[in-house]
PDB file of N, CA, C and O in Angstrom:
ATOM      1  N   MET A   1     -53.984   7.036   4.563  1.00  0.00           N
ATOM      2  CA  MET A   1     -53.587   6.377   3.336  1.00  0.00           C
ATOM      3  C   MET A   1     -54.658   6.527   2.249  1.00  0.00           C
ATOM      4  O   MET A   1     -54.317   6.717   1.082  1.00  0.00           O
ATOM      5  N   ILE A   2     -55.922   6.448   2.604  1.00  0.00           N
ATOM      6  CA  ILE A   2     -56.997   6.556   1.610  1.00  0.00           C
ATOM      7  C   ILE A   2     -56.929   7.887   0.852  1.00  0.00           C
ATOM      8  O   ILE A   2     -57.068   7.881  -0.371  1.00  0.00           O
ATOM      9  N   PRO A   3     -56.722   9.031   1.526  1.00  0.00           N
ATOM     10  CA  PRO A   3     -56.624  10.281   0.763  1.00  0.00           C
ATOM     11  C   PRO A   3     -55.508  10.253  -0.278  1.00  0.00           C
ATOM     12  O   PRO A   3     -55.674  10.797  -1.370  1.00  0.00           O
ATOM     13  N   LYS A   4     -54.391   9.636   0.036  1.00  0.00           N
ATOM     14  CA  LYS A   4     -53.292   9.538  -0.925  1.00  0.00           C
ATOM     15  C   LYS A   4     -53.687   8.681  -2.120  1.00  0.00           C
ATOM     16  O   LYS A   4     -53.348   9.004  -3.258  1.00  0.00           O
ATOM     17  N   LEU A   5     -54.401   7.591  -1.866  1.00  0.00           N
ATOM     18  CA  LEU A   5     -54.843   6.730  -2.974  1.00  0.00           C
ATOM     19  C   LEU A   5     -55.784   7.483  -3.900  1.00  0.00           C
ATOM     20  O   LEU A   5     -55.742   7.285  -5.114  1.00  0.00           O
ATOM     21  N   ARG A   6     -56.620   8.332  -3.356  1.00  0.00           N
ATOM     22  CA  ARG A   6     -57.548   9.122  -4.180  1.00  0.00           C
ATOM     23  C   ARG A   6     -56.803  10.083  -5.112  1.00  0.00           C
ATOM     24  O   ARG A   6     -57.349  10.506  -6.131  1.00  0.00           O
ATOM     25  N   GLU A   7     -55.575  10.423  -4.770  1.00  0.00           N
ATOM     26  CA  GLU A   7     -54.765  11.320  -5.588  1.00  0.00           C
ATOM     27  C   GLU A   7     -53.977  10.586  -6.674  1.00  0.00           C
ATOM     28  O   GLU A   7     -53.398  11.226  -7.552  1.00  0.00           O
ATOM     29  N   PHE A   8     -53.948   9.270  -6.626  1.00  0.00           N
ATOM     30  CA  PHE A   8     -53.166   8.472  -7.574  1.00  0.00           C
ATOM     31  C   PHE A   8     -53.812   8.556  -8.954  1.00  0.00           C
ATOM     32  O   PHE A   8     -54.949   8.118  -9.129  1.00  0.00           O
ATOM     33  N   ARG A   9     -53.109   9.109  -9.926  1.00  0.00           N
ATOM     34  CA  ARG A   9     -53.677   9.377 -11.253  1.00  0.00           C
ATOM     35  C   ARG A   9     -53.023   8.551 -12.353  1.00  0.00           C
ATOM     36  O   ARG A   9     -52.650   9.081 -13.399  1.00  0.00           O
ATOM     37  N   ARG A  10     -52.891   7.298 -12.119  1.00  0.00           N
ATOM     38  CA  ARG A  10     -52.376   6.370 -13.142  1.00  0.00           C
ATOM     39  C   ARG A  10     -53.435   5.295 -13.368  1.00  0.00           C
ATOM     40  O   ARG A  10     -54.236   5.020 -12.474  1.00  0.00           O
ATOM     41  N   PRO A  11     -53.448   4.692 -14.542  1.00  0.00           N
ATOM     42  CA  PRO A  11     -54.428   3.630 -14.770  1.00  0.00           C
ATOM     43  C   PRO A  11     -54.135   2.417 -13.880  1.00  0.00           C
ATOM     44  O   PRO A  11     -52.989   2.000 -13.717  1.00  0.00           O
ATOM     45  N   VAL A  12     -55.188   1.883 -13.327  1.00  0.00           N
ATOM     46  CA  VAL A  12     -55.094   0.709 -12.455  1.00  0.00           C
ATOM     47  C   VAL A  12     -56.170  -0.274 -12.880  1.00  0.00           C
ATOM     48  O   VAL A  12     -57.332   0.098 -13.048  1.00  0.00           O
ATOM     49  N   ARG A  13     -55.783  -1.514 -13.050  1.00  0.00           N
ATOM     50  CA  ARG A  13     -56.765  -2.566 -13.299  1.00  0.00           C
ATOM     51  C   ARG A  13     -56.855  -3.422 -12.047  1.00  0.00           C
ATOM     52  O   ARG A  13     -55.873  -4.026 -11.616  1.00  0.00           O
ATOM     53  N   ILE A  14     -58.027  -3.462 -11.484  1.00  0.00           N
ATOM     54  CA  ILE A  14     -58.289  -4.268 -10.300  1.00  0.00           C
ATOM     55  C   ILE A  14     -58.900  -5.570 -10.811  1.00  0.00           C
ATOM     56  O   ILE A  14     -59.993  -5.580 -11.376  1.00  0.00           O
ATOM     57  N   ILE A  15     -58.179  -6.657 -10.602  1.00  0.00           N
ATOM     58  CA  ILE A  15     -58.597  -7.960 -11.122  1.00  0.00           C
ATOM     59  C   ILE A  15     -58.798  -8.893  -9.930  1.00  0.00           C
ATOM     60  O   ILE A  15     -57.840  -9.287  -9.266  1.00  0.00           O
ATOM     61  N   PHE A  16     -60.022  -9.228  -9.678  1.00  0.00           N
ATOM     62  CA  PHE A  16     -60.381 -10.090  -8.548  1.00  0.00           C
ATOM     63  C   PHE A  16     -61.153 -11.292  -9.043  1.00  0.00           C
ATOM     64  O   PHE A  16     -61.826 -11.234 -10.072  1.00  0.00           O
ATOM     65  N   GLY A  17     -61.052 -12.382  -8.304  1.00  0.00           N
ATOM     66  CA  GLY A  17     -61.914 -13.527  -8.553  1.00  0.00           C
ATOM     67  C   GLY A  17     -63.295 -13.241  -7.993  1.00  0.00           C
ATOM     68  O   GLY A  17     -63.424 -12.847  -6.834  1.00  0.00           O
ATOM     69  N   ALA A  18     -64.313 -13.430  -8.787  1.00  0.00           N
ATOM     70  CA  ALA A  18     -65.684 -13.156  -8.343  1.00  0.00           C
ATOM     71  C   ALA A  18     -66.085 -14.047  -7.165  1.00  0.00           C
ATOM     72  O   ALA A  18     -66.959 -13.681  -6.379  1.00  0.00           O
ATOM     73  N   ASP A  19     -65.459 -15.197  -7.043  1.00  0.00           N
ATOM     74  CA  ASP A  19     -65.797 -16.132  -5.971  1.00  0.00           C
ATOM     75  C   ASP A  19     -64.739 -16.182  -4.875  1.00  0.00           C
ATOM     76  O   ASP A  19     -64.647 -17.174  -4.152  1.00  0.00           O
ATOM     77  N   ASP A  20     -63.945 -15.131  -4.741  1.00  0.00           N
ATOM     78  CA  ASP A  20     -62.900 -15.076  -3.704  1.00  0.00           C
ATOM     79  C   ASP A  20     -63.559 -14.988  -2.332  1.00  0.00           C
ATOM     80  O   ASP A  20     -64.284 -14.031  -2.060  1.00  0.00           O
ATOM     81  N   PRO A  21     -63.321 -15.969  -1.463  1.00  0.00           N
ATOM     82  CA  PRO A  21     -63.959 -15.938  -0.144  1.00  0.00           C
ATOM     83  C   PRO A  21     -63.264 -15.023   0.856  1.00  0.00           C
ATOM     84  O   PRO A  21     -63.828 -14.736   1.912  1.00  0.00           O
ATOM     85  N   TYR A  22     -62.063 -14.560   0.554  1.00  0.00           N
ATOM     86  CA  TYR A  22     -61.296 -13.746   1.495  1.00  0.00           C
ATOM     87  C   TYR A  22     -61.332 -12.267   1.125  1.00  0.00           C
ATOM     88  O   TYR A  22     -61.771 -11.435   1.919  1.00  0.00           O
ATOM     89  N   LEU A  23     -60.873 -11.941  -0.076  1.00  0.00           N
ATOM     90  CA  LEU A  23     -60.943 -10.578  -0.582  1.00  0.00           C
ATOM     91  C   LEU A  23     -62.116 -10.544  -1.555  1.00  0.00           C
ATOM     92  O   LEU A  23     -61.952 -10.689  -2.766  1.00  0.00           O
ATOM     93  N   ASN A  24     -63.288 -10.352  -0.996  1.00  0.00           N
ATOM     94  CA  ASN A  24     -64.523 -10.511  -1.764  1.00  0.00           C
ATOM     95  C   ASN A  24     -64.800  -9.310  -2.678  1.00  0.00           C
ATOM     96  O   ASN A  24     -64.012  -8.368  -2.751  1.00  0.00           O
ATOM     97  N   GLN A  25     -65.921  -9.373  -3.357  1.00  0.00           N
ATOM     98  CA  GLN A  25     -66.281  -8.321  -4.311  1.00  0.00           C
ATOM     99  C   GLN A  25     -66.428  -6.958  -3.640  1.00  0.00           C
ATOM    100  O   GLN A  25     -66.191  -5.929  -4.273  1.00  0.00           O
ATOM    101  N   GLY A  26     -66.813  -6.941  -2.381  1.00  0.00           N
ATOM    102  CA  GLY A  26     -66.919  -5.677  -1.653  1.00  0.00           C
ATOM    103  C   GLY A  26     -65.570  -5.002  -1.515  1.00  0.00           C
ATOM    104  O   GLY A  26     -65.471  -3.784  -1.658  1.00  0.00           O
ATOM    105  N   VAL A  27     -64.523  -5.780  -1.236  1.00  0.00           N
ATOM    106  CA  VAL A  27     -63.167  -5.237  -1.149  1.00  0.00           C
ATOM    107  C   VAL A  27     -62.746  -4.693  -2.509  1.00  0.00           C
ATOM    108  O   VAL A  27     -62.181  -3.604  -2.601  1.00  0.00           O
ATOM    109  N   ALA A  28     -63.022  -5.448  -3.553  1.00  0.00           N
ATOM    110  CA  ALA A  28     -62.671  -5.021  -4.912  1.00  0.00           C
ATOM    111  C   ALA A  28     -63.375  -3.718  -5.267  1.00  0.00           C
ATOM    112  O   ALA A  28     -62.764  -2.817  -5.840  1.00  0.00           O
ATOM    113  N   ARG A  29     -64.638  -3.617  -4.934  1.00  0.00           N
ATOM    114  CA  ARG A  29     -65.407  -2.400  -5.248  1.00  0.00           C
ATOM    115  C   ARG A  29     -64.903  -1.192  -4.446  1.00  0.00           C
ATOM    116  O   ARG A  29     -64.912  -0.065  -4.941  1.00  0.00           O
ATOM    117  N   THR A  30     -64.469  -1.436  -3.216  1.00  0.00           N
ATOM    118  CA  THR A  30     -63.904  -0.350  -2.410  1.00  0.00           C
ATOM    119  C   THR A  30     -62.629   0.181  -3.049  1.00  0.00           C
ATOM    120  O   THR A  30     -62.453   1.394  -3.159  1.00  0.00           O
ATOM    121  N   PHE A  31     -61.731  -0.716  -3.474  1.00  0.00           N
ATOM    122  CA  PHE A  31     -60.528  -0.281  -4.180  1.00  0.00           C
ATOM    123  C   PHE A  31     -60.906   0.547  -5.405  1.00  0.00           C
ATOM    124  O   PHE A  31     -60.313   1.593  -5.668  1.00  0.00           O
ATOM    125  N   HIS A  32     -61.890   0.070  -6.143  1.00  0.00           N
ATOM    126  CA  HIS A  32     -62.324   0.749  -7.366  1.00  0.00           C
ATOM    127  C   HIS A  32     -62.859   2.151  -7.063  1.00  0.00           C
ATOM    128  O   HIS A  32     -62.603   3.087  -7.820  1.00  0.00           O
ATOM    129  N   GLU A  33     -63.589   2.297  -5.975  1.00  0.00           N
ATOM    130  CA  GLU A  33     -64.121   3.604  -5.589  1.00  0.00           C
ATOM    131  C   GLU A  33     -63.004   4.564  -5.166  1.00  0.00           C
ATOM    132  O   GLU A  33     -63.083   5.763  -5.431  1.00  0.00           O
ATOM    133  N   VAL A  34     -61.975   4.041  -4.514  1.00  0.00           N
ATOM    134  CA  VAL A  34     -60.902   4.873  -3.972  1.00  0.00           C
ATOM    135  C   VAL A  34     -59.913   5.308  -5.059  1.00  0.00           C
ATOM    136  O   VAL A  34     -59.398   6.425  -5.016  1.00  0.00           O
ATOM    137  N   LEU A  35     -59.653   4.445  -6.013  1.00  0.00           N
ATOM    138  CA  LEU A  35     -58.672   4.741  -7.065  1.00  0.00           C
ATOM    139  C   LEU A  35     -59.387   5.353  -8.272  1.00  0.00           C
ATOM    140  O   LEU A  35     -60.102   4.648  -8.985  1.00  0.00           O
ATOM    141  N   PRO A  36     -59.203   6.652  -8.507  1.00  0.00           N
ATOM    142  CA  PRO A  36     -59.996   7.351  -9.511  1.00  0.00           C
ATOM    143  C   PRO A  36     -59.788   6.889 -10.950  1.00  0.00           C
ATOM    144  O   PRO A  36     -60.703   7.019 -11.764  1.00  0.00           O
ATOM    145  N   GLU A  37     -58.636   6.362 -11.284  1.00  0.00           N
ATOM    146  CA  GLU A  37     -58.361   5.935 -12.662  1.00  0.00           C
ATOM    147  C   GLU A  37     -58.459   4.422 -12.826  1.00  0.00           C
ATOM    148  O   GLU A  37     -57.851   3.854 -13.733  1.00  0.00           O
ATOM    149  N   SER A  38     -59.223   3.770 -11.953  1.00  0.00           N
ATOM    150  CA  SER A  38     -59.247   2.307 -11.960  1.00  0.00           C
ATOM    151  C   SER A  38     -60.366   1.728 -12.819  1.00  0.00           C
ATOM    152  O   SER A  38     -61.388   2.362 -13.081  1.00  0.00           O
ATOM    153  N   GLU A  39     -60.122   0.506 -13.237  1.00  0.00           N
ATOM    154  CA  GLU A  39     -61.121  -0.328 -13.902  1.00  0.00           C
ATOM    155  C   GLU A  39     -61.241  -1.589 -13.059  1.00  0.00           C
ATOM    156  O   GLU A  39     -60.237  -2.123 -12.589  1.00  0.00           O
ATOM    157  N   LEU A  40     -62.445  -2.056 -12.870  1.00  0.00           N
ATOM    158  CA  LEU A  40     -62.684  -3.244 -12.050  1.00  0.00           C
ATOM    159  C   LEU A  40     -63.084  -4.413 -12.933  1.00  0.00           C
ATOM    160  O   LEU A  40     -63.983  -4.306 -13.766  1.00  0.00           O
ATOM    161  N   PHE A  41     -62.395  -5.536 -12.733  1.00  0.00           N
ATOM    162  CA  PHE A  41     -62.708  -6.772 -13.442  1.00  0.00           C
ATOM    163  C   PHE A  41     -62.911  -7.875 -12.402  1.00  0.00           C
ATOM    164  O   PHE A  41     -61.994  -8.209 -11.652  1.00  0.00           O
ATOM    165  N   LEU A  42     -64.112  -8.433 -12.365  1.00  0.00           N
ATOM    166  CA  LEU A  42     -64.419  -9.568 -11.501  1.00  0.00           C
ATOM    167  C   LEU A  42     -64.517 -10.794 -12.397  1.00  0.00           C
ATOM    168  O   LEU A  42     -65.428 -10.906 -13.217  1.00  0.00           O
ATOM    169  N   ILE A  43     -63.580 -11.701 -12.233  1.00  0.00           N
ATOM    170  CA  ILE A  43     -63.486 -12.858 -13.113  1.00  0.00           C
ATOM    171  C   ILE A  43     -64.404 -13.969 -12.597  1.00  0.00           C
ATOM    172  O   ILE A  43     -64.187 -14.492 -11.504  1.00  0.00           O
ATOM    173  N   PRO A  44     -65.420 -14.328 -13.371  1.00  0.00           N
ATOM    174  CA  PRO A  44     -66.338 -15.377 -12.943  1.00  0.00           C
ATOM    175  C   PRO A  44     -65.601 -16.695 -12.707  1.00  0.00           C
ATOM    176  O   PRO A  44     -64.670 -17.040 -13.435  1.00  0.00           O
ATOM    177  N   SER A  45     -66.017 -17.390 -11.724  1.00  0.00           N
ATOM    178  CA  SER A  45     -65.511 -18.724 -11.341  1.00  0.00           C
ATOM    179  C   SER A  45     -64.091 -18.707 -10.781  1.00  0.00           C
ATOM    180  O   SER A  45     -63.577 -19.763 -10.411  1.00  0.00           O
ATOM    181  N   ALA A  46     -63.443 -17.550 -10.708  1.00  0.00           N
ATOM    182  CA  ALA A  46     -62.106 -17.477 -10.110  1.00  0.00           C
ATOM    183  C   ALA A  46     -62.255 -17.175  -8.618  1.00  0.00           C
ATOM    184  O   ALA A  46     -63.196 -16.512  -8.183  1.00  0.00           O
ATOM    185  N   ARG A  47     -61.297 -17.684  -7.862  1.00  0.00           N
ATOM    186  CA  ARG A  47     -61.334 -17.491  -6.413  1.00  0.00           C
ATOM    187  C   ARG A  47     -60.174 -16.583  -5.985  1.00  0.00           C
ATOM    188  O   ARG A  47     -59.844 -15.623  -6.681  1.00  0.00           O
ATOM    189  N   HIS A  48     -59.570 -16.885  -4.857  1.00  0.00           N
ATOM    190  CA  HIS A  48     -58.546 -16.025  -4.272  1.00  0.00           C
ATOM    191  C   HIS A  48     -57.286 -15.924  -5.142  1.00  0.00           C
ATOM    192  O   HIS A  48     -56.680 -14.856  -5.229  1.00  0.00           O
ATOM    193  N   PHE A  49     -56.900 -17.002  -5.770  1.00  0.00           N
ATOM    194  CA  PHE A  49     -55.710 -16.997  -6.630  1.00  0.00           C
ATOM    195  C   PHE A  49     -56.149 -16.867  -8.086  1.00  0.00           C
ATOM    196  O   PHE A  49     -55.971 -17.777  -8.895  1.00  0.00           O
ATOM    197  N   VAL A  50     -56.726 -15.713  -8.391  1.00  0.00           N
ATOM    198  CA  VAL A  50     -57.312 -15.484  -9.709  1.00  0.00           C
ATOM    199  C   VAL A  50     -56.297 -15.718 -10.823  1.00  0.00           C
ATOM    200  O   VAL A  50     -56.659 -16.216 -11.889  1.00  0.00           O
ATOM    201  N   GLN A  51     -55.036 -15.369 -10.594  1.00  0.00           N
ATOM    202  CA  GLN A  51     -54.005 -15.533 -11.620  1.00  0.00           C
ATOM    203  C   GLN A  51     -53.707 -17.009 -11.887  1.00  0.00           C
ATOM    204  O   GLN A  51     -53.189 -17.348 -12.950  1.00  0.00           O
ATOM    205  N   MET A  52     -54.026 -17.882 -10.943  1.00  0.00           N
ATOM    206  CA  MET A  52     -53.838 -19.316 -11.157  1.00  0.00           C
ATOM    207  C   MET A  52     -55.117 -19.969 -11.681  1.00  0.00           C
ATOM    208  O   MET A  52     -55.068 -20.922 -12.460  1.00  0.00           O
ATOM    209  N   ASP A  53     -56.260 -19.443 -11.242  1.00  0.00           N
ATOM    210  CA  ASP A  53     -57.542 -19.997 -11.696  1.00  0.00           C
ATOM    211  C   ASP A  53     -57.834 -19.649 -13.154  1.00  0.00           C
ATOM    212  O   ASP A  53     -58.361 -20.473 -13.901  1.00  0.00           O
ATOM    213  N   GLU A  54     -57.494 -18.437 -13.549  1.00  0.00           N
ATOM    214  CA  GLU A  54     -57.773 -17.954 -14.915  1.00  0.00           C
ATOM    215  C   GLU A  54     -56.560 -17.212 -15.479  1.00  0.00           C
ATOM    216  O   GLU A  54     -56.648 -16.017 -15.760  1.00  0.00           O
ATOM    217  N   PRO A  55     -55.428 -17.908 -15.647  1.00  0.00           N
ATOM    218  CA  PRO A  55     -54.198 -17.205 -16.054  1.00  0.00           C
ATOM    219  C   PRO A  55     -54.296 -16.507 -17.406  1.00  0.00           C
ATOM    220  O   PRO A  55     -53.755 -15.414 -17.576  1.00  0.00           O
ATOM    221  N   GLU A  56     -54.971 -17.117 -18.360  1.00  0.00           N
ATOM    222  CA  GLU A  56     -55.061 -16.497 -19.687  1.00  0.00           C
ATOM    223  C   GLU A  56     -55.849 -15.199 -19.632  1.00  0.00           C
ATOM    224  O   GLU A  56     -55.463 -14.201 -20.241  1.00  0.00           O
ATOM    225  N   GLN A  57     -56.952 -15.218 -18.898  1.00  0.00           N
ATOM    226  CA  GLN A  57     -57.792 -14.023 -18.810  1.00  0.00           C
ATOM    227  C   GLN A  57     -57.069 -12.898 -18.067  1.00  0.00           C
ATOM    228  O   GLN A  57     -57.148 -11.739 -18.474  1.00  0.00           O
ATOM    229  N   VAL A  58     -56.372 -13.227 -16.990  1.00  0.00           N
ATOM    230  CA  VAL A  58     -55.607 -12.227 -16.251  1.00  0.00           C
ATOM    231  C   VAL A  58     -54.500 -11.656 -17.138  1.00  0.00           C
ATOM    232  O   VAL A  58     -54.291 -10.443 -17.164  1.00  0.00           O
ATOM    233  N   ALA A  59     -53.803 -12.507 -17.850  1.00  0.00           N
ATOM    234  CA  ALA A  59     -52.733 -12.040 -18.740  1.00  0.00           C
ATOM    235  C   ALA A  59     -53.277 -11.109 -19.815  1.00  0.00           C
ATOM    236  O   ALA A  59     -52.670 -10.079 -20.104  1.00  0.00           O
ATOM    237  N   ARG A  60     -54.414 -11.460 -20.409  1.00  0.00           N
ATOM    238  CA  ARG A  60     -55.017 -10.596 -21.439  1.00  0.00           C
ATOM    239  C   ARG A  60     -55.353  -9.214 -20.870  1.00  0.00           C
ATOM    240  O   ARG A  60     -55.114  -8.194 -21.517  1.00  0.00           O
ATOM    241  N   LEU A  61     -55.903  -9.189 -19.667  1.00  0.00           N
ATOM    242  CA  LEU A  61     -56.265  -7.913 -19.048  1.00  0.00           C
ATOM    243  C   LEU A  61     -55.030  -7.067 -18.753  1.00  0.00           C
ATOM    244  O   LEU A  61     -55.045  -5.854 -18.963  1.00  0.00           O
ATOM    245  N   ILE A  62     -53.977  -7.690 -18.274  1.00  0.00           N
ATOM    246  CA  ILE A  62     -52.751  -6.951 -17.972  1.00  0.00           C
ATOM    247  C   ILE A  62     -52.112  -6.432 -19.259  1.00  0.00           C
ATOM    248  O   ILE A  62     -51.709  -5.271 -19.332  1.00  0.00           O
ATOM    249  N   LEU A  63     -52.021  -7.286 -20.262  1.00  0.00           N
ATOM    250  CA  LEU A  63     -51.378  -6.884 -21.519  1.00  0.00           C
ATOM    251  C   LEU A  63     -52.174  -5.818 -22.273  1.00  0.00           C
ATOM    252  O   LEU A  63     -51.610  -5.072 -23.074  1.00  0.00           O
ATOM    253  N   ALA A  64     -53.470  -5.746 -22.021  1.00  0.00           N
ATOM    254  CA  ALA A  64     -54.322  -4.773 -22.710  1.00  0.00           C
ATOM    255  C   ALA A  64     -54.406  -3.434 -21.987  1.00  0.00           C
ATOM    256  O   ALA A  64     -55.153  -2.549 -22.404  1.00  0.00           O
ATOM    257  N   MET A  65     -53.650  -3.280 -20.911  1.00  0.00           N
ATOM    258  CA  MET A  65     -53.687  -2.008 -20.173  1.00  0.00           C
ATOM    259  C   MET A  65     -53.177  -0.875 -21.042  1.00  0.00           C
ATOM    260  O   MET A  65     -52.201  -1.032 -21.775  1.00  0.00           O
ATOM    261  N   PRO A  66     -53.845   0.269 -20.955  1.00  0.00           N
ATOM    262  CA  PRO A  66     -53.349   1.423 -21.704  1.00  0.00           C
ATOM    263  C   PRO A  66     -51.997   1.865 -21.166  1.00  0.00           C
ATOM    264  O   PRO A  66     -51.745   1.812 -19.962  1.00  0.00           O
ATOM    265  N   SER A  67     -51.143   2.295 -22.061  1.00  0.00           N
ATOM    266  CA  SER A  67     -49.813   2.756 -21.672  1.00  0.00           C
ATOM    267  C   SER A  67     -49.861   4.231 -21.326  1.00  0.00           C
ATOM    268  O   SER A  67     -50.544   5.013 -21.988  1.00  0.00           O
ATOM    269  N   GLN A  68     -49.132   4.609 -20.283  1.00  0.00           N
ATOM    270  CA  GLN A  68     -49.033   6.007 -19.887  1.00  0.00           C
ATOM    271  C   GLN A  68     -47.679   6.581 -20.258  1.00  0.00           C
ATOM    272  O   GLN A  68     -47.382   7.733 -19.941  1.00  0.00           O
ATOM    273  N   GLY A  69     -46.864   5.790 -20.922  1.00  0.00           N
ATOM    274  CA  GLY A  69     -45.529   6.277 -21.276  1.00  0.00           C
ATOM    275  C   GLY A  69     -44.706   6.537 -20.037  1.00  0.00           C
ATOM    276  O   GLY A  69     -44.773   5.772 -19.074  1.00  0.00           O
ATOM    277  N   ASN A  70     -43.944   7.586 -20.047  1.00  0.00           N
ATOM    278  CA  ASN A  70     -43.089   7.926 -18.911  1.00  0.00           C
ATOM    279  C   ASN A  70     -43.603   9.136 -18.147  1.00  0.00           C
ATOM    280  O   ASN A  70     -42.813   9.847 -17.525  1.00  0.00           O
ATOM    281  N   LYS A  71     -44.909   9.385 -18.179  1.00  0.00           N
ATOM    282  CA  LYS A  71     -45.464  10.524 -17.448  1.00  0.00           C
ATOM    283  C   LYS A  71     -45.210  10.363 -15.960  1.00  0.00           C
ATOM    284  O   LYS A  71     -45.241   9.253 -15.429  1.00  0.00           O
ATOM    285  N   GLN A  72     -44.966  11.457 -15.309  1.00  0.00           N
ATOM    286  CA  GLN A  72     -44.810  11.468 -13.856  1.00  0.00           C
ATOM    287  C   GLN A  72     -46.017  12.141 -13.241  1.00  0.00           C
ATOM    288  O   GLN A  72     -46.488  13.162 -13.741  1.00  0.00           O
ATOM    289  N   SER A  73     -46.532  11.554 -12.126  1.00  0.00           N
ATOM    290  CA  SER A  73     -47.656  12.198 -11.418  1.00  0.00           C
ATOM    291  C   SER A  73     -47.145  13.248 -10.479  1.00  0.00           C
ATOM    292  O   SER A  73     -47.933  13.900  -9.794  1.00  0.00           O
TER     293      SER A  73
END
């Protein structure tokens, strides 16, 4: 599966809570290393449910994603 992820050429925003005790920063950084078009955002003071801990910040990051139009990989 990892080789296939390395071939994924679409923008990806990885949004993790910096204080997530389960999917910690190491997991987030691994995803970031594997996905070549990714951006990593570690939200301070957010935990496992980052979208509930910091909904406005998560929404801003999602809405600010660059558009790829209808390109096919």
